[in-house]
LOLO-711457 format. One record per residue: residue number from 1; residue in three letters; x, y, z of N, C-alpha, C, O in turn. Coordinates in nm, 2 decimals, m for minus. Example, Ala and Ser with C-alpha at 12.3 -4.5 7.8 and 13.67 -1.06 7.14 Angstrom:
<sites>
<site num="1" residuo="ALA" n_px="1.32" n_py="m0.57" n_pz="0.78" ca_px="1.23" ca_py="m0.45" ca_pz="0.78" c_px="1.32" c_py="m0.33" c_pz="0.78" o_px="1.42" o_py="m0.33" o_pz="0.85"/>
<site num="2" residuo="SER" n_px="1.28" n_py="m0.22" n_pz="0.71" ca_px="1.37" ca_py="m0.11" ca_pz="0.71" c_px="1.29" c_py="0.00" c_pz="0.79" o_px="1.34" o_py="0.11" o_pz="0.80"/>
</sites>
This chain:
<sites>
<site num="1" residuo="MET" n_px="0.09" n_py="m0.12" n_pz="0.00" ca_px="0.00" ca_py="0.01" ca_pz="0.00" c_px="0.09" c_py="0.13" c_pz="0.00" o_px="0.19" o_py="0.13" o_pz="0.06"/>
<site num="2" residuo="ASN" n_px="0.05" n_py="0.23" n_pz="m0.07" ca_px="0.13" ca_py="0.35" ca_pz="m0.08" c_px="0.07" c_py="0.45" c_pz="0.03" o_px="m0.05" o_py="0.48" o_pz="0.04"/>
<site num="3" residuo="LEU" n_px="0.16" n_py="0.49" n_pz="0.12" ca_px="0.13" ca_py="0.56" ca_pz="0.23" c_px="0.19" c_py="0.71" c_pz="0.20" o_px="0.29" o_py="0.73" o_pz="0.14"/>
<site num="4" residuo="SER" n_px="0.11" n_py="0.80" n_pz="0.26" ca_px="0.16" ca_py="0.94" ca_pz="0.26" c_px="0.23" c_py="0.97" c_pz="0.38" o_px="0.17" o_py="0.96" o_pz="0.49"/>
<site num="5" residuo="LYS" n_px="0.35" n_py="1.01" n_pz="0.38" ca_px="0.44" ca_py="1.04" ca_pz="0.50" c_px="0.38" c_py="1.17" c_pz="0.56" o_px="0.38" o_py="1.18" o_pz="0.68"/>
<site num="6" residuo="GLN" n_px="0.34" n_py="1.26" n_pz="0.48" ca_px="0.29" ca_py="1.39" ca_pz="0.54" c_px="0.16" c_py="1.35" c_pz="0.61" o_px="0.13" o_py="1.41" o_pz="0.71"/>
<site num="7" residuo="LYS" n_px="0.08" n_py="1.27" n_pz="0.56" ca_px="m0.06" ca_py="1.23" ca_pz="0.63" c_px="m0.01" c_py="1.16" c_pz="0.76" o_px="m0.08" o_py="1.19" o_pz="0.87"/>
<site num="8" residuo="ILE" n_px="0.09" n_py="1.08" n_pz="0.77" ca_px="0.12" ca_py="1.01" ca_pz="0.88" c_px="0.17" c_py="1.11" c_pz="0.99" o_px="0.13" o_py="1.10" o_pz="1.11"/>
<site num="9" residuo="GLU" n_px="0.26" n_py="1.20" n_pz="0.94" ca_px="0.31" ca_py="1.30" ca_pz="1.03" c_px="0.21" c_py="1.39" c_pz="1.09" o_px="0.22" o_py="1.42" o_pz="1.21"/>
<site num="10" residuo="LEU" n_px="0.10" n_py="1.43" n_pz="1.02" ca_px="m0.02" ca_py="1.50" ca_pz="1.06" c_px="m0.09" c_py="1.41" c_pz="1.17" o_px="m0.13" o_py="1.46" o_pz="1.28"/>
<site num="11" residuo="ALA" n_px="m0.11" n_py="1.29" n_pz="1.13" ca_px="m0.19" ca_py="1.21" ca_pz="1.24" c_px="m0.10" c_py="1.19" c_pz="1.36" o_px="m0.15" o_py="1.17" o_pz="1.47"/>
<site num="12" residuo="LEU" n_px="0.02" n_py="1.18" n_pz="1.35" ca_px="0.11" ca_py="1.15" ca_pz="1.47" c_px="0.11" c_py="1.29" c_pz="1.56" o_px="0.13" o_py="1.29" o_pz="1.68"/>
<site num="13" residuo="GLY" n_px="0.09" n_py="1.41" n_pz="1.48" ca_px="0.09" ca_py="1.52" ca_pz="1.57" c_px="m0.03" c_py="1.54" c_pz="1.64" o_px="m0.04" o_py="1.61" o_pz="1.75"/>
<site num="14" residuo="LYS" n_px="m0.14" n_py="1.48" n_pz="1.59" ca_px="m0.28" ca_py="1.49" ca_pz="1.66" c_px="m0.30" c_py="1.37" c_pz="1.75" o_px="m0.40" o_py="1.37" o_pz="1.82"/>
<site num="15" residuo="SER" n_px="m0.21" n_py="1.28" n_pz="1.75" ca_px="m0.22" ca_py="1.16" ca_pz="1.84" c_px="m0.17" c_py="1.19" c_pz="1.98" o_px="m0.11" o_py="1.30" o_pz="2.00"/>
<site num="16" residuo="ASP" n_px="m0.18" n_py="1.11" n_pz="2.07" ca_px="m0.12" ca_py="1.11" ca_pz="2.19" c_px="0.03" c_py="1.06" c_pz="2.20" o_px="0.09" o_py="1.06" o_pz="2.31"/>
<site num="17" residuo="LEU" n_px="0.08" n_py="1.02" n_pz="2.09" ca_px="0.22" ca_py="0.98" ca_pz="2.07" c_px="0.30" c_py="1.10" c_pz="2.05" o_px="0.25" o_py="1.19" o_pz="1.98"/>
<site num="18" residuo="SER" n_px="0.43" n_py="1.09" n_pz="2.10" ca_px="0.51" ca_py="1.22" ca_pz="2.08" c_px="0.62" c_py="1.19" c_pz="1.99" o_px="0.71" o_py="1.27" o_pz="1.98"/>
<site num="19" residuo="SER" n_px="0.64" n_py="1.06" n_pz="1.92" ca_px="0.76" ca_py="1.05" ca_pz="1.84" c_px="0.74" c_py="0.93" c_pz="1.76" o_px="0.65" o_py="0.84" o_pz="1.79"/>
<site num="20" residuo="TYR" n_px="0.81" n_py="0.91" n_pz="1.64" ca_px="0.80" ca_py="0.79" ca_pz="1.57" c_px="0.85" c_py="0.67" c_pz="1.65" o_px="0.80" o_py="0.56" o_pz="1.62"/>
<site num="21" residuo="ARG" n_px="0.93" n_py="0.69" n_pz="1.74" ca_px="0.97" ca_py="0.58" ca_pz="1.83" c_px="0.86" c_py="0.53" c_pz="1.91" o_px="0.84" o_py="0.41" o_pz="1.92"/>
<site num="22" residuo="GLU" n_px="0.78" n_py="0.60" n_pz="1.96" ca_px="0.66" ca_py="0.56" ca_pz="2.03" c_px="0.55" c_py="0.49" c_pz="1.94" o_px="0.48" o_py="0.39" o_pz="1.97"/>
<site num="23" residuo="LEU" n_px="0.55" n_py="0.55" n_pz="1.82" ca_px="0.46" ca_py="0.49" ca_pz="1.72" c_px="0.50" c_py="0.35" c_pz="1.70" o_px="0.42" o_py="0.25" o_pz="1.70"/>
<site num="24" residuo="SER" n_px="0.63" n_py="0.33" n_pz="1.66" ca_px="0.69" ca_py="0.19" ca_pz="1.63" c_px="0.66" c_py="0.11" c_pz="1.75" o_px="0.62" o_py="0.00" o_pz="1.72"/>
<site num="25" residuo="ARG" n_px="0.68" n_py="0.15" n_pz="1.87" ca_px="0.66" ca_py="0.06" ca_pz="1.98" c_px="0.53" c_py="0.02" c_pz="1.99" o_px="0.50" o_py="m0.10" o_pz="2.02"/>
<site num="26" residuo="LYS" n_px="0.42" n_py="0.11" n_pz="1.97" ca_px="0.29" ca_py="0.08" ca_pz="1.98" c_px="0.23" c_py="m0.01" c_pz="1.88" o_px="0.13" o_py="m0.08" o_pz="1.90"/>
<site num="27" residuo="MET" n_px="0.30" n_py="0.00" n_pz="1.75" ca_px="0.25" ca_py="m0.10" ca_pz="1.65" c_px="0.33" c_py="m0.22" c_pz="1.65" o_px="0.30" o_py="m0.31" o_pz="1.58"/>
<site num="28" residuo="GLY" n_px="0.44" n_py="m0.24" n_pz="1.73" ca_px="0.52" ca_py="m0.36" ca_pz="1.75" c_px="0.61" c_py="m0.39" c_pz="1.64" o_px="0.62" o_py="m0.51" o_pz="1.60"/>
<site num="29" residuo="CYS" n_px="0.69" n_py="m0.28" n_pz="1.60" ca_px="0.80" ca_py="m0.30" ca_pz="1.52" c_px="0.92" c_py="m0.22" c_pz="1.57" o_px="0.90" o_py="m0.15" o_pz="1.67"/>
<site num="30" residuo="SER" n_px="1.03" n_py="m0.22" n_pz="1.50" ca_px="1.14" ca_py="m0.14" ca_pz="1.54" c_px="1.12" c_py="m0.01" c_pz="1.49" o_px="1.04" o_py="0.01" o_pz="1.40"/>
<site num="31" residuo="ALA" n_px="1.20" n_py="0.09" n_pz="1.54" ca_px="1.21" ca_py="0.22" ca_pz="1.49" c_px="1.27" c_py="0.22" c_pz="1.35" o_px="1.23" o_py="0.30" o_pz="1.27"/>
<site num="32" residuo="GLN" n_px="1.36" n_py="0.15" n_pz="1.33" ca_px="1.44" ca_py="0.14" ca_pz="1.20" c_px="1.34" c_py="0.09" c_pz="1.09" o_px="1.34" o_py="0.13" o_pz="0.98"/>
<site num="33" residuo="ASN" n_px="1.27" n_py="m0.01" n_pz="1.14" ca_px="1.17" ca_py="m0.07" ca_pz="1.03" c_px="1.07" c_py="0.04" c_pz="0.99" o_px="1.04" o_py="0.06" o_pz="0.87"/>
<site num="34" residuo="LEU" n_px="1.02" n_py="0.11" n_pz="1.09" ca_px="0.92" ca_py="0.22" ca_pz="1.06" c_px="0.98" c_py="0.32" c_pz="0.97" o_px="0.91" o_py="0.37" o_pz="0.87"/>
<site num="35" residuo="SER" n_px="1.11" n_py="0.36" n_pz="1.00" ca_px="1.17" ca_py="0.46" ca_pz="0.92" c_px="1.19" c_py="0.40" c_pz="0.78" o_px="1.17" o_py="0.48" o_pz="0.68"/>
<site num="36" residuo="VAL" n_px="1.23" n_py="0.28" n_pz="0.75" ca_px="1.23" ca_py="0.23" ca_pz="0.62" c_px="1.09" c_py="0.24" c_pz="0.54" o_px="1.08" o_py="0.28" o_pz="0.43"/>
<site num="37" residuo="ILE" n_px="0.99" n_py="0.20" n_pz="0.62" ca_px="0.84" ca_py="0.21" ca_pz="0.56" c_px="0.81" c_py="0.35" c_pz="0.52" o_px="0.76" o_py="0.37" o_pz="0.42"/>
<site num="38" residuo="LEU" n_px="0.85" n_py="0.45" n_pz="0.61" ca_px="0.81" ca_py="0.59" ca_pz="0.58" c_px="0.90" c_py="0.64" c_pz="0.47" o_px="0.85" o_py="0.73" o_pz="0.40"/>
<site num="39" residuo="ASN" n_px="1.01" n_py="0.61" n_pz="0.46" ca_px="1.10" ca_py="0.67" ca_pz="0.36" c_px="1.06" c_py="0.60" c_pz="0.22" o_px="1.07" o_py="0.66" o_pz="0.11"/>
<site num="40" residuo="ARG" n_px="1.03" n_py="0.47" n_pz="0.23" ca_px="1.00" ca_py="0.39" ca_pz="0.10" c_px="0.85" c_py="0.45" c_pz="0.06" o_px="0.82" o_py="0.47" o_pz="m0.06"/>
<site num="41" residuo="GLY" n_px="0.77" n_py="0.47" n_pz="0.16" ca_px="0.63" ca_py="0.53" ca_pz="0.12" c_px="0.54" c_py="0.40" c_pz="0.09" o_px="0.42" o_py="0.42" o_pz="0.05"/>
<site num="42" residuo="SER" n_px="0.58" n_py="0.27" n_pz="0.11" ca_px="0.49" ca_py="0.17" ca_pz="0.09" c_px="0.50" c_py="0.06" c_pz="0.19" o_px="0.61" o_py="0.05" o_pz="0.26"/>
<site num="43" residuo="CYS" n_px="0.41" n_py="m0.03" n_pz="0.21" ca_px="0.43" ca_py="m0.15" ca_pz="0.29" c_px="0.30" c_py="m0.24" c_pz="0.27" o_px="0.21" o_py="m0.22" o_pz="0.19"/>
<site num="44" residuo="LYS" n_px="0.31" n_py="m0.35" n_pz="0.34" ca_px="0.20" ca_py="m0.46" ca_pz="0.32" c_px="0.08" c_py="m0.39" c_pz="0.39" o_px="0.09" o_py="m0.31" o_pz="0.48"/>
<site num="45" residuo="PRO" n_px="m0.04" n_py="m0.43" n_pz="0.34" ca_px="m0.16" ca_py="m0.39" ca_pz="0.40" c_px="m0.18" c_py="m0.41" c_pz="0.54" o_px="m0.24" o_py="m0.33" o_pz="0.61"/>
<site num="46" residuo="ALA" n_px="m0.12" n_py="m0.52" n_pz="0.59" ca_px="m0.14" ca_py="m0.54" ca_pz="0.73" c_px="m0.05" c_py="m0.46" c_pz="0.81" o_px="m0.09" o_py="m0.42" o_pz="0.93"/>
<site num="47" residuo="THR" n_px="0.07" n_py="m0.41" n_pz="0.77" ca_px="0.15" ca_py="m0.32" ca_pz="0.83" c_px="0.07" c_py="m0.18" c_pz="0.83" o_px="0.06" o_py="m0.12" o_pz="0.94"/>
<site num="48" residuo="ALA" n_px="0.02" n_py="m0.14" n_pz="0.73" ca_px="m0.04" ca_py="m0.02" ca_pz="0.71" c_px="m0.16" c_py="0.00" c_pz="0.82" o_px="m0.18" o_py="0.10" o_pz="0.88"/>
<site num="49" residuo="GLY" n_px="m0.23" n_py="m0.12" n_pz="0.83" ca_px="m0.33" ca_py="m0.13" ca_pz="0.92" c_px="m0.28" c_py="m0.10" c_pz="1.07" o_px="m0.34" o_py="m0.03" o_pz="1.15"/>
<site num="50" residuo="LYS" n_px="m0.17" n_py="m0.15" n_pz="1.10" ca_px="m0.10" ca_py="m0.14" ca_pz="1.23" c_px="m0.07" c_py="m0.01" c_pz="1.26" o_px="m0.08" o_py="0.05" o_pz="1.37"/>
<site num="51" residuo="ILE" n_px="m0.02" n_py="0.06" n_pz="1.15" ca_px="0.02" ca_py="0.21" ca_pz="1.16" c_px="m0.11" c_py="0.29" c_pz="1.19" o_px="m0.11" o_py="0.38" o_pz="1.28"/>
<site num="52" residuo="ALA" n_px="m0.22" n_py="0.26" n_pz="1.12" ca_px="m0.34" ca_py="0.33" ca_pz="1.13" c_px="m0.40" c_py="0.32" c_pz="1.28" o_px="m0.45" o_py="0.41" o_pz="1.35"/>
<site num="53" residuo="ALA" n_px="m0.39" n_py="0.18" n_pz="1.32" ca_px="m0.45" ca_py="0.14" ca_pz="1.45" c_px="m0.38" c_py="0.22" c_pz="1.55" o_px="m0.45" o_py="0.27" o_pz="1.64"/>
<site num="54" residuo="ALA" n_px="m0.24" n_py="0.22" n_pz="1.55" ca_px="m0.15" ca_py="0.28" ca_pz="1.65" c_px="m0.18" c_py="0.43" c_pz="1.66" o_px="m0.17" o_py="0.50" o_pz="1.76"/>
<site num="55" residuo="LEU" n_px="m0.22" n_py="0.49" n_pz="1.55" ca_px="m0.25" ca_py="0.64" ca_pz="1.54" c_px="m0.39" c_py="0.67" c_pz="1.57" o_px="m0.43" o_py="0.79" o_pz="1.60"/>
<site num="56" residuo="GLY" n_px="m0.46" n_py="0.57" n_pz="1.58" ca_px="m0.61" ca_py="0.59" ca_pz="1.61" c_px="m0.69" c_py="0.66" c_pz="1.49" o_px="m0.78" o_py="0.73" o_pz="1.51"/>
<site num="57" residuo="VAL" n_px="m0.64" n_py="0.63" n_pz="1.37" ca_px="m0.72" ca_py="0.70" ca_pz="1.24" c_px="m0.76" c_py="0.57" c_pz="1.16" o_px="m0.71" o_py="0.46" o_pz="1.17"/>
<site num="58" residuo="PRO" n_px="m0.86" n_py="0.60" n_pz="1.06" ca_px="m0.89" ca_py="0.51" ca_pz="0.96" c_px="m0.77" c_py="0.50" c_pz="0.86" o_px="m0.69" o_py="0.59" o_pz="0.83"/>
<site num="59" residuo="LEU" n_px="m0.75" n_py="0.37" n_pz="0.81" ca_px="m0.63" ca_py="0.36" ca_pz="0.72" c_px="m0.65" c_py="0.45" c_pz="0.60" o_px="m0.55" o_py="0.51" o_pz="0.55"/>
<site num="60" residuo="GLU" n_px="m0.77" n_py="0.46" n_pz="0.56" ca_px="m0.79" ca_py="0.56" ca_pz="0.43" c_px="m0.72" c_py="0.70" c_pz="0.45" o_px="m0.68" o_py="0.76" o_pz="0.36"/>
<site num="61" residuo="ASP" n_px="m0.72" n_py="0.74" n_pz="0.58" ca_px="m0.66" ca_py="0.87" ca_pz="0.60" c_px="m0.51" c_py="0.88" c_pz="0.59" o_px="m0.46" o_py="0.99" o_pz="0.59"/>
<site num="62" residuo="LEU" n_px="m0.45" n_py="0.77" n_pz="0.58" ca_px="m0.30" ca_py="0.77" ca_pz="0.56" c_px="m0.25" c_py="0.74" c_pz="0.42" o_px="m0.14" o_py="0.75" o_pz="0.39"/>
<site num="63" residuo="LEU" n_px="m0.35" n_py="0.71" n_pz="0.33" ca_px="m0.30" ca_py="0.66" ca_pz="0.20" c_px="m0.28" c_py="0.77" c_pz="0.10" o_px="m0.34" o_py="0.88" o_pz="0.10"/>
<site num="64" residuo="GLU" n_px="m0.18" n_py="0.75" n_pz="0.01" ca_px="m0.16" ca_py="0.86" ca_pz="m0.10" c_px="m0.29" c_py="0.87" c_pz="m0.17" o_px="m0.37" o_py="0.78" o_pz="m0.17"/>
<site num="65" residuo="GLU" n_px="m0.31" n_py="0.99" n_pz="m0.23" ca_px="m0.42" ca_py="1.01" ca_pz="m0.31" c_px="m0.41" c_py="0.92" c_pz="m0.43" o_px="m0.30" o_py="0.90" o_pz="m0.50"/>
<site num="66" residuo="GLY" n_px="m0.54" n_py="0.85" n_pz="m0.46" ca_px="m0.53" ca_py="0.78" ca_pz="m0.59" c_px="m0.45" c_py="0.66" c_pz="m0.60" o_px="m0.44" o_py="0.60" o_pz="m0.71"/>
<site num="67" residuo="GLY" n_px="m0.40" n_py="0.61" n_pz="m0.50" ca_px="m0.32" ca_py="0.48" ca_pz="m0.51" c_px="m0.32" c_py="0.39" c_pz="m0.38" o_px="m0.30" o_py="0.44" o_pz="m0.27"/>
<site num="68" residuo="THR" n_px="m0.35" n_py="0.27" n_pz="m0.40" ca_px="m0.35" ca_py="0.17" ca_pz="m0.29" c_px="m0.26" c_py="0.06" c_pz="m0.32" o_px="m0.23" o_py="m0.03" o_pz="m0.24"/>
<site num="69" residuo="GLY" n_px="m0.21" n_py="0.06" n_pz="m0.45" ca_px="m0.14" ca_py="m0.06" ca_pz="m0.50" c_px="0.00" c_py="m0.09" c_pz="m0.43" o_px="0.07" o_py="0.00" o_pz="m0.38"/>
<site num="70" residuo="ARG" n_px="0.03" n_py="m0.22" n_pz="m0.43" ca_px="0.16" ca_py="m0.25" ca_pz="m0.40" c_px="0.19" c_py="m0.39" c_pz="m0.45" o_px="0.30" o_py="m0.44" o_pz="m0.43"/>
</sites>
C-alpha cells in the first residue's frame, strides 16, 4: 500500500504519541523498520493497518491520493 508520509506526520501530531519511536513501539516494530517504511512510502496492507490503528485513525486517512497498490 502506498502511504503518505505527510499524512502520517499529521496524524502523529494529533495523536497522544510524541515520536516515531513511540509509534513503532505501539505498532510492535522497530523504529528502524518504521523509518524504512516511511522513507519507502509503501508497505504490506497488514502493516499499514497497524500504523493506522496505533495512530487511532482510519487507514484511508493515511493513503496516498489515488493509489493503494503494492
